[in-house]
Structures are given as structure tokens and as C-alpha cells.
C-alpha positions, 0 to 999 in steps of 0.5 A: 352373786352380790358384790358383798357376798365375801364366801370365807372357806376354811376346815370348820372342824379346826377353829384355828384355821377358822379363826384364821380365816376369820381374821379381820372380818365381820360377817353379818351371819352363819349360815350351818346346814352340816352340824350332825351332831352337838359337836359340831353346834358346840365348836361353831359356839366357841368360834362363831361367838361374839364374832357375827352378828347373827348364826343359823342353824338350819337342822334336817332329820339328821339330828332327832334321835338315831336310831329313830323311836318311830316313823315317819320322822315329822316335825313332831318328832323333836323332844322324843 
């Protein structure tokens, strides 16, 4: 692990705990691998806006419409 790396642990569903964990810390980036619903990403926006330099959201097929309108789910399924 790089010396400049610092993991911050907090319950991501509790914005007050996340804000407390980030007190006096200005992260370069936050990477979200587990945003399954709009509410997850909205919460991140509220907590990290103006706090981090870069927010990276990595989605998967779980963010597409449910149930899927067609199978298999591909990158072309976005917006359908």
C-alpha cells in the first residue's frame, strides 16, 4: 500500500459518521463501487460535494432497469 494512501472507514449510509470520519481530511478521490440506487449516489453527492477533488462511480449491470427489458444486459442497454 502506498505511504500516502489512507483508508477512511465509516458507515456510508450514515452521512454524519462519514462527515466525522473525514474531519480534517481532504481526499483526492472517492471511488464508489457499491452505488446500487440513486439514493446511494445522492447521499455521496451530499457528503462529498466540495470535499473531494474527484468522485468516481463504477457501475455494473445492477444499475440498469429492473427487471431488464432484454437479455443479455450489455453496454447498449443504458437508457432503455
